[in-house]
N, C-alpha and C positions, 0 to 999 in steps of 0.2 A: 514477749517479755518473760524473763525468768521469774520464778517465785520470789516474792519480796519478803524478807524476814520481818516479822512483827515482834518487837521487843517492848515489854512493859516493865516499869519499875515501881518500887515501893510495895513489893509483894512480900509481906512479913509473916503471913500465916498459911499453914499447909492447906487448910480448907479452901481458901481463896485461890491458892496456886492450883489445886486440883481442878477447880472450875475452869480456870483459864487454859490449862492444858487440854481439857475436854473441848473447849471452844476453838482450839487450833492456834493459840499463841506459841510462837517459836522459841523466844528467849524469855525466861521468867527471872526478873531481876530483883534482888534484895539488897539491903544496905546495912552494913555494920555501922551504927550511929556513933559509937564512942570507943576509943581505945581502952577505956576503963571497964566497959561492959561489952566486951567483944564476943563472949561465949553465950550464945542465945540458942537454946535447944530447938525452939520453933523455927528459926532460920535454917538450922541443919536439917530439920524435917522437910522444909521446902526443897532444899537441894536434893535430898534423898528421893523425894516424890518424883522429881523430874527424871531420875535415872531409868525408871521403867517405862518411859514414854519417848515420843519423838522430839519432845522439847528439850532445850538445854538450859542449865542454870547459869546465871551471871551474878556476881557478887561485887559490890562496891565497898571497899574497906576505907572508911574515913579515918585512916591511921597513917602516920608519917614515918614511923621507925620500921626499918626493914625487918628486924627480928620479930616484931609484933605482927607484921603482915604475914610472914612465913608461918608463924604459929597459928594465925587465924586460918590460913589456907589449908594447913594440915588438918585442922579441926573440921572444916566444912567440906573440903574436897569438891569445889564447884567445877563446872565445865569451863567457865570463863572468869577471870578476875578483871574488873573494870576500874581503871584509874582515871580520875577526872580532875586532877589539879589544874587550877587556873594558870594559863601561860600568857604573859603580857605580849601584846601585839604592836603597840605604838612604836614608831621609829626610834624614839629616844630611849626605848627599853631594850634595844637590840642586844647589848652585852649581857644584861640580866636575863633576857630570854634564852640566850645560848647557854648560859650557866645553868639555868633551871632545866632545860632540855637535857643537858649532859648528865645531870644528877638523876633525872627521871629515867633516862635510858639505862643508866647503871643499875637502878633498882629493878627495872624490867629484866635485865640480863640475869641478875641474881635469882629472880623468881623463876625464869625459864630453866636455869641450871638446876634448881631444887625441885621443880615440878615440870618436867619436859612435856607431858601431854596437855598441860594447862594452856588454854588460849588467852591472849591478852587483848582487851579492848581499851583503846586510848581515846578519851574525849579531846577534841580539838576545838578551842573556843573560836566562835565567829561572832562579830558584832551584830547588833540589830540593824535593820535596813535603814538607808538614808545617809550613809557616809558621804561627806563632801569629797573626800579623796580616797577611794577604795584601793587604788593601785599599791600603795605601800603595804596595806594589810594583805593583799593578794600575794605579794612577794614574800612576806613573812610566813604566810600559811604554806606556801610551796616548800619553803625551807624546812618548816616543821614536819611536813609530810615526809620529806626525804629522810629526816632524822629518825623517824619512828618506823620506817618501812621494814627494817630488819628484825623487829621484835614482836610486832603486833599481828594478830589475826584479823582484827577490824579496827578501823578508825570510826569515831562518831562525832559529827559536827554538832555543836550545841551552842546555845546563846550566851554570849558574854555581855554583861551590863557594863556601862561606863568605859568604853574602849580607851579613851584618853584621860579619864578623870579617876584617879586612884581613890577619891573620896566616895565614889559610888560603890556600895558594898554588894557583893554577890549574896544570894540567899543563904549559902553556907560559906563562911569565910575561908578563903584559900582554894575553893573549888568552883567549878563551873557547872551550871545545870539547875534544874527545877525552878526556872523563872516563869514558866507558863507562857513565854513570849517567843515568837518566831525569830530566827536569825536571818541574815541576808542570804536569800536563796541563790542569788547569782554567785556570791562567793562560795557557797556550799557546792553549787554545780561545778565550779572551777576545781574545787577540792576533789570531787568525784572523778573528774576528767583526768586530773594529774596523778591520782593515787594508783599505785600498783596493787594495792590491797583493797578489799571491799570497804565501802563507807556507809554507815548508818546515819540517817538524818534525824536529829532530835531538835527540840525547842518549839514548844507551843503546838505540837502536832495533835490535831483533833479529828473527829469524824467529819467535820465540815471542811477542813482544808487539806486532808491527807491526799486526796486524789490529785489536786492541783500541785501539791508539793512533789509527788512522785513524777508527774508529768514534766515539771520544770527542772528538778534536780537530778532525777534518774538514779537514785541511790540503790544500793544493794538491799537496804532495809530501812525501816522507820522505827523510831522509839517514841513512846508516849508515856508521860507520867502524870503531870498535873491535869491535863485535859481529858484524861479518862478516869480521874478520881471522882468519887461521890461528892456531892455538894451539900453545904449546910443550908439553913433557912434563908441566908442572905445571898446564896449563890456562890459562895467561896469554896474552893476545893478543900476536901477533907484529906489530910495526909494519911497515907497507908491504908486507904480503903477505896476499892474500885467500884465504879458504877458499871454493872455488867451490861446494861443496855448501851451505854457509850462504847464499851469494848466491842460488843457485837456489831454496832454500826461502823466502828473503825475497821474491823476485820472485813466486813462486807465491802466497804469502799476500797480497801487495799486490793482485794481479790478482783473487784471490778476494774480497777486501774491496770491490773496485770494483763487484762484482755485488750487494752487500747494500744 
């Protein structure tokens, strides 16, 4: 098995990024949390720190306007920009899904034109396990994959809450991710098989399940956020702070899985 990419998110401080690079994390992911506070020197230091290493920087801009995205990318100069807008999957949302994908592809093309060396990662939403009728979702996912294959360096499967219920809110409105919950690995495996570009598996990936996830889905990489974060006194994940023991266990399990 080829080396599996390990990508971690919510790395907002250079000191933490430095430790993760030394441990062998491949993609160091950070988040621009607000279009109103997009210029954060510490985040730029995280990006700069990775340039002298084998690791790559990835940046999620929670920003909707194209000009604002371009301005942020010019300031940070990351290796990858990661877009994770929620895309509806239900059959009744087909027209809206196609409209959303058309606009997202337009934005990606503008980004590639302005920053040709920049790689694009696109999150693909996948429902939680237990769908009564997975086939319509599988068909929608295959069409989405085909749509984005011309602009992206990586796709990333991530967990979508409330597949058919618009009242179920995502952790960040309008975006997919940071649920701490696994997606349907069978659908994710189908995504890997159908995609011409590499797929990173995200959604509730922890040291305890990562080996099983790799064996079943066979992704090019794995992404962990909430399940490698530090915990508070109640056992809940602490945002933007990694538990280095969890990270080390995750890395050990990934490298072990590579040998199977």
